[in-house]
C-alpha positions in Angstrom: 7.4 -2.7 3.9 3.4 -1.5 4.0 1.8 0.8 1.8 -1.6 2.5 2.5 -3.2 4.5 -0.6 -6.9 6.3 0.2 -8.9 5.3 -3.0 -12.6 7.5 -4.5 -14.6 4.9 -3.1 -14.0 1.4 -2.3 -16.3 -1.5 -4.2 -18.3 -4.7 -3.1 -16.4 -7.7 -2.1 -16.5 -9.6 -5.5 -14.7 -7.1 -7.0 -12.7 -6.5 -4.3 -11.4 -10.4 -4.6 -10.7 -9.4 -8.2 -8.1 -6.3 -6.7 -6.9 -8.4 -4.3 -5.4 -11.4 -6.9 -3.9 -8.5 -9.1 -2.3 -6.9 -6.6 -1.1 -10.2 -5.2 0.6 -11.4 -8.3 3.0 -8.3 -8.5 6.4 -10.0 -7.7 7.2 -9.1 -4.0 3.5 -8.6 -2.6 2.3 -10.8 0.3 -0.6 -9.1 1.5 -3.4 -6.5 0.3 -6.4 -6.3 2.5 -8.8 -3.8 1.2 -11.1 -2.0 3.5 -14.2 -0.8 1.7 -15.3 2.0 5.1 -12.2 3.7 5.4 -11.5 3.5 1.1 -8.0 2.3 1.5 -6.2 -0.3 -0.1 -3.5 -1.3 2.1 -0.8 -3.5 0.7 2.3 -5.2 2.6 5.4 -5.8 0.2 9.6 -5.9 0.0 11.0 -2.8 -1.6 10.2 -5.2 -4.9 7.7 -3.4 -6.4 7.0 0.1 -6.6 4.4 2.5 -5.6 3.6 2.9 -9.3 3.3 -1.0 -9.8 0.9 -0.5 -7.6 -1.1 2.5 -8.8 -0.9 1.4 -12.1 -2.9 -1.9 -10.9 -5.2 -0.1 -9.0 -6.2 2.2 -12.2 -6.5 -1.4 -14.3 -8.8 -2.7 -11.3 -11.0 0.3 -11.3 -10.2 2.1 -8.7 -9.2 5.6 -8.4 -6.1 6.5 -5.9 -6.2 9.1 -5.0 -2.9 11.6 -3.9 0.4 11.5 -5.8 1.6 9.1 -8.1 4.4 8.9 -7.1 5.8 8.7 -3.4 9.3 8.2 -2.4 10.0 5.1 -0.2 11.4 6.3 3.5 15.1 4.3 3.9 14.0 3.2 7.8 17.7 1.9 8.2 19.4 5.2 8.3 17.2 5.8 11.2 18.9 7.0 14.9 16.5 5.7 18.0 16.7 8.6 21.1 18.7 6.6 24.0 16.3 6.1 26.8 16.3 8.5 29.2 18.2 7.8 31.8 17.1 10.0 35.2 19.6 11.0 37.6 
């Protein structure tokens, strides 16, 4: 699962390293990327970690996440893919 969170303002690289460690310490997080140009944080994680936990870590680390604090997870297991086009 991938979560992308817009933040008010991404900080310098030294501060980003600290945030990477904080978020990566959450059980279920396996990758963190901070884009200073787009002002967004991308987190790859399992279902073990909740959006609220990630959001809280961002706030604790001095980031101001933009948008709604509560997000529903999308269940892709029920997604039905369209059948291939059949041309007669």
